[in-house]
N, C-alpha and C positions, 0 to 999 in steps of 0.2 A: 307648474303649467306655464306655457308660453302665452304671450299675447298674439293670438292668431289673426292673420290677415284674412280678408274675405275669401280670397282664392285658395286658402289653405283649409277650408272647411272639411274636405274628405280626411285630411290628416288629423284635424282636431277631433273628429268623431272617433277615429280609430284610437287615438291616444287617450281619449276620454274612457273608452272601453277598457284599455290597458290599465288605467289608473283604478277603475272600479274593481277589476279583477285582483290587482295587487292589494287593495284594501281588504278584499274578501279573504285573500290568503293570509294577511297579517292579523286578521281577526280571530284566527284559530279554527276556521271551518275545515272540516275534514276533506273537502273536495280538493283534488289536485288540479290546479289551474296553470301549472308551469308550461305545459305544452301549448295551451291556448294563448297564453301571454306571448310565447315565442312566435307563434303563428301570426298574431296581430302585430307584433313588433316588426316582423319582416314585411307585412303588408303596408305598414305605416312608412317604413323606410323606402319601399319601392314607390309608393304614392308620392312621397316627398321628392324623390329623385326625378320622377316623371314630370311633376309640376315645375320644378326649378330648372329642368332641362329645356322647357319651352316657355319661359317667362316672356311676356310682352313688355314693351317699354314702360307702359303705365304701371304694370305690376312691379317692375324693377324700381320705379320711383317710390312705390309704397314700401318696398324692402329697404331702400336707402334711407327712408324716414322712420323706420321701425324704432319705437321708443326704447327697446332693449339693446339696440345696436351699440357696440362700444364706441365711446366718444374720445375726444382729444385727451382728456385727463387720464383715461384708462390706458391709452398708448404711452403717455408720458410716464405714468407710474410703473409700467411693465418693461418698457424698452430702454429707459434712461436712468442713470444714477446721478446722485449729487445735483438734482435739479434745483436751481436757484431762480425763482420767478422775479421778474422786474415789473413794476407797476407805474402807470402814469405816462403822459406824453410830454411833461414839462411845459405844457401850455394851458391846459384846461382841467384835466382830471384823468382818472383811470377808467378803462372800459374792460369789463370782465368777460365780454364776448370773445375777446382775443387773449389767449394765453401766450405768454412769451417769457423767455429767459435763457439761461445757459445750463448745460448739463454735460454728462459724459455718455457717449454711445459706444459701447464695447471698448471702454477704456480711453477713448479719444474725445477731446472737447468738441462740443457742437453748440450752436444756437438753435433754439426751437421757437417756432411760431405755429399757432393753431387756433381754430375756432371751436369753442366749447358750447354745446347746446344745453347741457344739464341733464341730470338723470331722473329728477322728480320735480314736483311743482315748485318747490322752494328754489332749487338750484337752477331750474329753467328761467325763472323770473330774474334771478341774480345774474345769469349770463345772457339774459335777453334772447333766449332761444338761438344763440349763435349769430345773431344779427348785430354786427358791430356799428358803432357810431364813429364820427371822424376821429375822436381821440384814440380809438382802437387802432386805426390805421396809422396814426401818427406815432403811437407806441411801437407799431411794427417797424416803421421807418427808423426809429431810434435804435431798436435792437439790430436791424440790418446794418446800420452804420457802425455799431459796436462790433458786430461780427467781422465786418470788413477791416476795421481798424486793427483788430487783434488776430486777423487771418484765421478765423474759425468757420468751419463749414456750417451751412444752414439747412435745417430740415423744417418743412412746413406740412401741416396736416389740415386739409381743407374739409370743412363740414358746415356749410351755411346755406340757407335758402336765398341769401342775398344781404347786402348792406341794409341797415335799418333806414326806412324811408320817412321817419318822423319829421315834424316841422323843426324841432330843435336841432336835429342832425343836419338838416338842409341849411339852417341858419348858420351853423358852425362850419360849413364848407365840406359837406360829405363828398361831392364829386371831386373836388380838389384834393382831398385827403387820399381818396382811392387812386387818383392819377399819380400823386407823389409816391405812394407806396409801390405802385407798379413800376414807376421809373426807377425808384431806389433798388428794387429787385433786379431790374435789367442791368443796372450799373455795377453790381457787386463783382469784385475780383475773386471771390471765393466760390467754390462749387455749391449749387443749391439743388436739393432734391425735394420734390413735392409729391404727396399722395392724397388723392381724393378718397376720404374714408366713408363718406356718406353722400351729402349733396354738395355740388359745386355750383353755386348760383351766381351768375352774372359777374359784374365788376367786384362784388363783395368777395368772390372767390379768387378771381384773377389777380387781385391786389397782392396776394401772398403766394400765388401759384405760377408766377413767371420764372420758372426754374429751368435748369439745364436738363433735368430728367423729370417728367411728369407721369405718374402712374395712377391708376384707378383700381379700387377694389372691384371685384367682378360684378357686384350688384349695386354699385354706386351710380350716380348720374352727374352729368356736367353739362350746363346749358347757359345760354345768354339770358334766359328768363324762365320762370317756372311754367310747367304745362298749363296750370290754371290761368296764369297771367297771359300767356300766348293765346289761349282759347278766348279769353275776355276781349283781347284786342282784335283777333281775326274774325270771330263769330259773335262777339258780344254775348257769349254764353260760356261761363266758366265750367259748366257741367260737361263740356266737350274736351276736358283735359286729356282724356284717353286718346282722342284723335290727334291732339296737339303733340303729345308725347311721342307718338309714332312718327309724325312728320318731322319733328325737330332733331331726330338722331341724337338722343341724349345718353345712350348706353355706352358702356366701356368698349364693346365690340365695334359699334359704329364709329366711335371716336378714334379707335386704333386703326380702323380701315382708312379713315380720312387723315391719318398721321397727325392728329391733334395731340395725342398722348404717345408715350413711349412703351407702354406695356400694361398688362392686366395682372393684378394680384388675385389669385384664386381664393375663394371663400369656402368655408366648410359647407357640407350639404345642408340646405335649409337657410343659408345666410349667416353672416357674421354674428347675429344675435343668438344663434343656436350653438356656436362654438367660439366665443370671444377670445379665449386664450390662443386657439389655433390661428384665428384671423390676425391677431396682434403679432404673433410669432412670424407669420408669413410676411407681414408688412416690414418687420424688422430685418428679415432676410433680404427683402428687395432693396431696402435702403442701403444696407451694407454692400450688396452687390453693385448698386449704382455708384456709390462713392469709390469703390475699387476701380470700376471702369473709368470714371472721370479722372481719378488720380493717375491712371496709367496712360492716359491719352495725351498728356503734355499740351493741353489746349489753353487758349485764352478764353476764360469762362464768359466774359462779356461778349466777345465776338460769337461764341457758340450760341448763346441765348439769342442774340440779335438775328443770326442766320436761321435759327430754329423757328422763331416766331414769324419772321418774314416769309418763310417757305410754306407756312400753313395755307392751304387752299390752292397752292400753285402746282403741286405735284400729285394731285389725286388721280 
């Protein structure tokens, strides 16, 4: 059974009935329920399609945060081989909210950076729910510099509600670390491809998403602040997150229309959490296609990134 979101209740009811009928069939009852199961499965599929065809921005935010959605390590394990993780920033310590290292992507060497939220209580605490501290961004800079030195392409997988706002993080220079990571990404001489696989929250996301090509999964979100945070600032009422999400234009379609991103990666029906293998495979295809396009363009990757980000907001 899936972890159903509030707006998925019609589907949850239908799939609950299907499960009960399957249990009845497995128990050896003489009643033939195959036709009824098939009918309910079609109704469930149709309901799911109708719901996801008309998702509102706040509902997309809920899908982007779904606990069963594939996370960074799922993508790393499926799309890359010979992954060698690197730890530590050589200044303070290691931050496991950011995963980084080197691997092979379809036989070619790449550097990888990504935010990992964790899949259960233990791993979520270990990875701090994907919210990196300064040492995480300094580790990112270290890996970027190595990628540049050895002329290795860089892939980044973005999935964070934002950088960690704790006192210790601020004392160790959180804003400065984010700025240096963003600057380092802008200055790379190698091609960089970034995919928002869940949440892309504020500077915590842009620090590793300043890429030549930026893509979003269909039901991911990308924003300067969370809808709850925006609602608290604008209306002093975090319960108005739904209104904030609509006004902020946080969905992949909105951001593609505004030319903030370069493309949208389709998700399986019902979101990436219902078909993680298919979602991961689609992301892999998009990354490969992006690198082929970048390699064939004979461009200065630094100039390309500079022009790309300076143009945001000017040509809408």
